[in-house]
C-alpha positions in Angstrom: 32.8 -7.2 -12.7 33.2 -8.8 -9.2 31.9 -12.1 -8.1 28.7 -10.8 -6.8 27.9 -8.7 -10.0 28.5 -12.0 -11.8 26.5 -14.0 -9.6 23.4 -11.0 -10.1 24.0 -11.6 -13.9 23.6 -15.2 -13.8 20.6 -14.9 -11.4 18.9 -12.7 -14.4 19.9 -15.0 -17.0 19.1 -18.4 -15.7 16.2 -17.8 -13.1 14.5 -14.7 -14.0 14.1 -14.4 -18.0 13.4 -18.1 -18.4 10.5 -17.3 -16.0 9.0 -14.6 -18.3 10.7 -11.6 -16.5 10.9 -9.0 -19.4 10.4 -5.7 -17.6 13.8 -4.2 -18.0 13.2 -1.9 -14.9 12.6 -5.2 -12.8 15.7 -6.7 -14.4 17.8 -3.6 -13.9 16.7 -3.2 -10.1 17.8 -6.8 -9.6 21.1 -6.4 -11.2 21.9 -3.5 -9.0 20.7 -4.5 -5.4 23.3 -6.7 -3.8 20.9 -9.2 -2.4 23.9 -10.9 -0.5 23.9 -7.9 1.9 20.3 -8.8 2.5 20.8 -12.3 3.9 23.8 -11.9 6.3 27.1 -13.1 6.6 26.6 -16.9 7.1 24.2 -17.1 3.9 26.3 -14.7 1.4 27.5 -17.6 -0.8 23.7 -18.9 -1.2 22.2 -15.4 -1.8 21.9 -15.7 -5.6 20.0 -19.2 -5.7 16.6 -19.6 -6.3 15.5 -20.3 -3.2 14.2 -18.6 0.1 16.6 -18.1 2.9 16.0 -17.6 6.8 16.7 -14.0 8.0 15.8 -14.4 11.6 12.6 -14.3 13.8 11.1 -17.0 11.8 10.8 -15.2 8.5 12.5 -15.8 5.1 13.9 -13.7 2.1 11.8 -14.7 -0.9 13.4 -16.4 -3.4 14.6 -14.2 -6.7 12.1 -15.5 -9.1 9.0 -14.8 -6.9 10.5 -11.2 -6.0 10.9 -10.6 -9.8 7.0 -12.0 -10.5 5.7 -10.1 -7.9 7.5 -6.8 -8.9 6.7 -7.2 -12.4 3.0 -7.9 -11.8 2.6 -4.3 -10.4 3.5 -2.5 -13.6 5.3 0.2 -11.6 5.9 3.5 -12.9 8.6 6.1 -12.1 6.2 8.4 -10.4 4.5 5.7 -8.1 4.0 5.6 -4.5 4.3 2.0 -3.2 3.1 0.3 0.2 5.0 -2.9 1.2 3.8 -4.9 3.7 6.4 -6.9 5.5 9.9 -5.4 5.4 11.7 -8.3 6.4 15.2 -8.3 5.2 14.3 -5.1 3.3 15.5 -6.7 0.0 11.9 -6.2 -1.8 11.6 -2.6 -0.7 15.4 -2.0 -2.0 14.2 -3.4 -5.3 11.0 -1.3 -5.6 13.0 1.8 -4.5 15.1 1.6 -7.8 11.9 1.7 -10.0 9.4 3.8 -8.1 9.3 7.1 -6.5 8.6 6.3 -2.8 8.3 3.0 -0.8 6.6 2.9 2.4 7.1 -0.3 4.2 5.7 -1.8 7.5 7.2 -4.6 9.5 6.0 -6.2 13.1 9.5 -7.1 13.9 11.6 -4.9 15.3 15.0 -6.8 15.0 14.3 -7.2 11.2 13.1 -3.5 10.8 16.4 -2.1 12.4 18.6 -4.3 10.2 16.6 -3.1 7.1 16.9 0.4 8.1 20.7 0.2 8.4 20.9 -1.5 5.0 18.7 1.1 3.3 21.1 4.1 4.9 24.1 2.1 4.0 23.2 1.9 0.4 21.6 5.5 0.2 18.3 4.4 -0.6 16.7 7.4 0.9 13.0 6.8 -0.7 11.9 4.2 1.7 10.1 5.2 4.8 9.6 2.4 7.2 7.8 1.8 10.5 6.8 -0.9 13.0 3.1 -1.7 13.1 0.2 -4.3 12.0 0.8 -4.6 8.4 -2.9 -5.6 7.5 -4.0 -2.2 8.6 -1.8 -0.4 5.8 -0.4 3.1 6.3 -3.5 5.4 5.9 -1.5 8.6 6.6 0.2 8.0 2.9 -2.7 6.4 0.9 -3.7 6.2 -1.4 -0.9 3.8 -3.1 -0.4 3.3 -6.7 0.7 -0.1 -5.9 0.6 -2.6 -2.8 2.9 -5.6 -2.5 2.2 -8.1 0.4 5.1 -10.4 1.2 3.2 -12.8 3.5 0.2 -15.1 3.0 -3.1 -14.4 4.6 -6.6 -15.8 4.5 -8.3 -13.0 2.6 -7.4 -9.7 1.1 -7.3 -7.3 4.2 -10.0 -4.4 3.5 -7.8 -1.7 4.6 -5.4 -2.5 2.1 -8.2 -2.5 -0.5 -9.4 1.0 0.7 -6.0 2.3 0.6 -5.4 1.4 -3.0 -5.8 4.1 -5.5 -8.2 4.1 -8.4 -6.5 2.1 -10.9 -3.9 0.9 -8.4 -2.4 -2.6 -8.3 -1.8 -5.1 -5.6 0.0 -8.3 -5.3 -0.9 -10.7 -2.4 -0.6 -14.5 -1.5 -4.1 -15.7 -0.4 -5.0 -19.0 1.0 -4.2 -21.5 4.0 -1.0 -21.4 6.0 0.5 -24.2 3.8 0.0 -23.0 0.2 -1.3 -19.6 -1.2 -2.4 -18.4 -4.5 -0.7 -15.1 -5.6 -3.3 -12.8 -6.8 -3.2 -9.6 -8.6 -5.9 -7.3 -7.3 -6.8 -4.1 -9.3 -9.2 -1.3 -8.5 -10.9 -0.3 -11.8 -13.8 2.2 -11.5 -14.0 1.5 -7.9 -14.7 -2.2 -8.4 -12.0 -4.8 -7.4 -11.0 -7.3 -10.0 -8.9 -10.4 -9.0 -6.7 -12.5 -11.3 -4.6 -15.6 -9.9 -0.8 -15.3 -10.9 0.7 -18.8 -9.5 0.9 -20.8 -6.5 3.6 -19.8 -3.9 4.1 -20.6 -0.1 4.7 -17.9 2.0 5.2 -17.2 6.1 1.9 -16.1 7.6 0.6 -12.7 7.3 -0.4 -11.7 11.0 -2.4 -8.9 12.4 -6.1 -7.8 12.5 -7.0 -8.9 9.3 -4.5 -11.8 8.8 -3.7 -15.1 11.0 -3.9 -14.3 14.7 0.0 -14.0 16.0 
């Protein structure tokens, strides 16, 4: 076991399991994905601490426990198709790709998207498809999605994302003001939307037609 393998094991034992992460698939994915590659060389030594880190373009990589909480809340199945809004460093998409069939990820910063694409290729995570666009509009060409994850905080749940969520689908999204949000689990049941609060979080702004103005 090398240094980073050990760091990931400690991350799971000390940060994730104590916070109620029990889904074996989530724990396995986070043990596998080399988080240190997604934060850049200067931050490698801090990659497995339970705090967000800057990744450029005014964006951050979420702390491991938040990634795990959001992923577990999606209750993913191996055959699921997942839409991610906010590729960022690519770490969340990488974790999702180890659990489900296909990940579609939308990012608005070309610098971050290009870096993430290079890592996906390097790691041979070939079930991730990406594009640069307004994430609040979703990706209608590949809808409906079994699950949607939004990694930025907006004032409301964007209607296009609700429309693109499959029947029985789950979405996790931070909703609130620009200082603090409530992480919500949105489920579509018999065509109706059900919303449940999970925890308080603080994310960067969700910018777009159905988010904050850029």
